[in-house]
N, C-alpha and C positions, 0 to 999 in steps of 0.2 A: 966713329963713336955712335952708339945707339941712341935711337929716337925717343923711345918710350920706356918709361919704367912702370912695370905693373907691380903695384905695392899691396902686400898682404900683411895686416896686423893679425896676429893669432895668439890665442890662449887655450892650450889643452885641446887642440884640435889635430894632433897626429891621426886620429882614426879616420877623418875626411879630407886632409889637405892634398892626399895623393890625386884626387879627381882633379884639381886645379893644375897639379903638375903635369898631369897626363894631357890636358888641354893645351898647356904651354909648349909642350914638346911637338904638339901637331901644328903649330902655328905656321902658316905659309909664308909669312914674312919675318925674317930674322932679327930686325933691327929694334930688340926690346931687351930687357934684363928684368930679372924677378927679385924684387927687394921684400925681403920678409922681415919684420920687426916682431920678435917674439915677446909678449908681454908677461914674461916670468912664467912659462909654462913648467908644469911639474910632471908631464908625461914625457914620451921620448921624441917630442918632437925634434929636439936639437939633433939626436942621433940620425934620424929620419932625413932631415935636410942636409946634414953633413954627408950622408950617403949619396944623395942626389947631386951634391955639389962634385963628389969623387966621380960620378959618372960622366961630368963635363958635356952634357948633351944640350944645356942652355946656359946662359950665364946667371949665376945665382949670387946675391949678396945676402948675408944673414946676419942680423944683429940681435942680441937678447939683452933685455933691460929688466929691472925691477918691476913688478906688476904695479901698473898706474891707470890702466883703463885704454880703451880703444882711441880716444882723442889725443892722449899724451903719445901713444905709439904712432899716430898719424903725424902729430907734429915732428917726431923724431925722422919719420920716413922722408917727409918733405926736407927736413934739414939735411939728410943724407943724400938726397937725389940730385945728380948732375946732369940728368937729360933734359931736353926741352920740353917734354910733355909727360904727364902723370896721370895713371888711372888707379884707383882703388879697387881691388877685387877681393871681396871677402873670402875667409878661408873655406866657408861652405858651399861657395859658389864657383863657376868657371866660365871660360870664354868660349865662343865658337871658334872654329879653326882658322877662319878668316878676320878675326876681329882686329889684330894688329894692322894687317894690311889695308883693311876697310878705313880704320881711323887714320893712318898716315895718308892714304890716297885722297880722303875727303878733306883733310887738314890742309894738304899741299894745294889743293884747288881753290881754296877760300883765298879771295884777292886781298884786300885790305884787313889786316887782323888786328888794326890798333885798337878796335872797341870790342874784339872778341876774346873771351877769357878761355874758350876751348869748345868742346862738343857735348851735346846733349844727345845720346843715342838710347835706345830701348833695352829694358831688360824683358826677359821672358821665361817661362817655364820650360819651352823648348825652343827650337829654331824658328818654329812658325807661330808660336802662341804668346802675344805679349802679355804681360802682366797689366791688366787694365785696357786702356785704350790705345790706339795709335796715335802718333804725333798729328797735330793739327796740320792740314795741308797748305793752308794759306799764309804760312810764315816761314821765313828763313831763318830767323835769328830771334831770341827772345830772352829777357831775363828769366831766370829759373822760377822765381815767384810768380812772374806774369804768366808763365807757361800753364800754372795751375789755375791762378786765380782770375786771370783774364782771357785766356785762350781755351780754357776748359779741358785742359790735359788731366786725365784720371789714370796714371799709370805710374810704374817705377822707371827711373832713369839711370842709364850708366853713363858716368860724367868723366870725361877727359879734361884737363886743366893745363894751362901753361904753367910750367913749374915755378916760374918768377912771380907769378901772381900769387900762387899759394903761399909761397913764402913772405909775402906781405900781410897775410890774414891767418895766423895761427889760431888753433883753438885756445880758449882760455878755461882752464878746469881749476875749480876752487881746491884749496888745500883741504884734505879729508874728503874729498869727493874724487869720482874716477870718470864722470860722463857729462857730457853736454851735447844736446842734439847737433847733428850736422848742418843743420839750417843756420846755426851760428855762423859758420864761415860763408856758407853760400849767399846769406842775404846781405853780407858786408860786400861779397863780390858784386852782387847785383846792383849797388848803388854806383858801379863804376863801369860795368861790363855787361855784355850779351853772350850767350852761348848760341853757337851754330846748331840747327835742328837737323837731326839724322833720324829719319823714320826706318830703321833698321835695328834688328835684334842682334846685338853682340855679346850679350852678357845672360848666362843662364843661372836662375836664382833659385835656391831653395832655403825655406826657412826652418831652422831646426829649433827643437824644444828648448836648447840651451843658448839661443841666439838673442840678440838685444830685441827685435821685433816682437817676440812672443813674451818679453818680460818688460813692457813699458812702465806698468804700474809700480813695479819694484824698484825700476830705474829713477823713476821721479822721487819715490819715497827716499831713496839712498842718496840721491843728488839734488836735493830741493833747491840748493843755491844756484846751480846751473840752471834748472828749470826755469827758476825766477828771471835769471839773466837773459836766457834765451827768448822769453816771452816778453820782457820789456823791450829787448831789441825789435822783435816783430811789432810790438805796438808802436813803436817809434817810427818804423820805415815802411809798414804796410801802405798800399796805396788806396785801400777802400775802407770805408768807415765800419763795414761789417767786420772785416777780419782785425782791424785795430780794437773793436770792442771784444772779439774772441780771443786775441792775445792778451787783452787786458784782464779778462776773467781767469786766464791760466796764470798771469803774471801773479795776481792775487793768491792764487792757490799756492804758487811757489813761495811767496811771503809768509803765508800762513804754515806750511809745512817747515820753512827754514827758521821761522821765528823773527823773520825781519821786521823791524819797526818802520813806521813811517811810509807805508806802502803808497799811499796816495799822493803824498808830499814828494816822493821820488819819481812819480811815474811821469811819462811823457806828456799825459793829458789829464790833469787832475779830475776834470769833470766826467769824462768817459771812465776814468777808474773808479770813481765814486758810483757811478751807475752799474758798474760790473760787480761792485762789492756783494750785493745780495745773492746773485746766481752764484758767486764764487763761494761764497759761505756754505750754501747749501750743498754744491757739488763736492766740496771740501770734505763735509760731513759724510756724505753718502758715499762717496769713492774711496775715502782714506781712512776714515774712522770706523765705520761700520764694517768696511771691508776686512778689517784685521780681527773681527771677532770669529 
């Protein structure tokens, strides 16, 4: 049985998906399969993937669903996965040729895994250039949130998870919306587990004009309830006062954009949320009202 599922959600990415396919064909360790959840593409993604399946060079599983957004596609991918380990690789990115080998080798050398949810490795613009900083040298394992807010990491991570843990923490996406930030799941996992830290680039990343990262403001406007829920969760679980305050500001912005009533009453900390109200009102007006003109 394969050890790792390389999962890719995609929507109209036939023009770029081949780069990831080529990187998977070059993997030096064969114990993986490629699971693609097509989120209702209207281009020739399906025909392209069926051609690769016919080539039979790597194991590919393909599932097509009605368009519902990346997080619903992720939930479906986790539901379909039956391997021990799971890594999400976006359709515009690709893996280094030794990525699967490195992940399996490192995973197998970890002693007790009872409190370890997976591995946090590095993303880079190439094999030698990380996006942001290298991993902190003084830690072996960390919660993902602590990696950034306590240990000072300022980069992008490639995350491998135990599949059984991901099945416990699916994304919640509101009816009528299609997106909620990935930290919604990661912060819940943080309450129970840590990630093993791997200071190696295994994942090569490109940010395209039609990708999520370059369209953050539009995503928030189109998915305000998800933004509200995400930041309420952050305000509840963050371990520093500064971050709880910043999450509270964003939580109120989500409430304003979604028309949610009783924001302060429903907040984890009413006092902190009341203090966050003035800057939230200013930022909401400057960012989401004037920005529409």
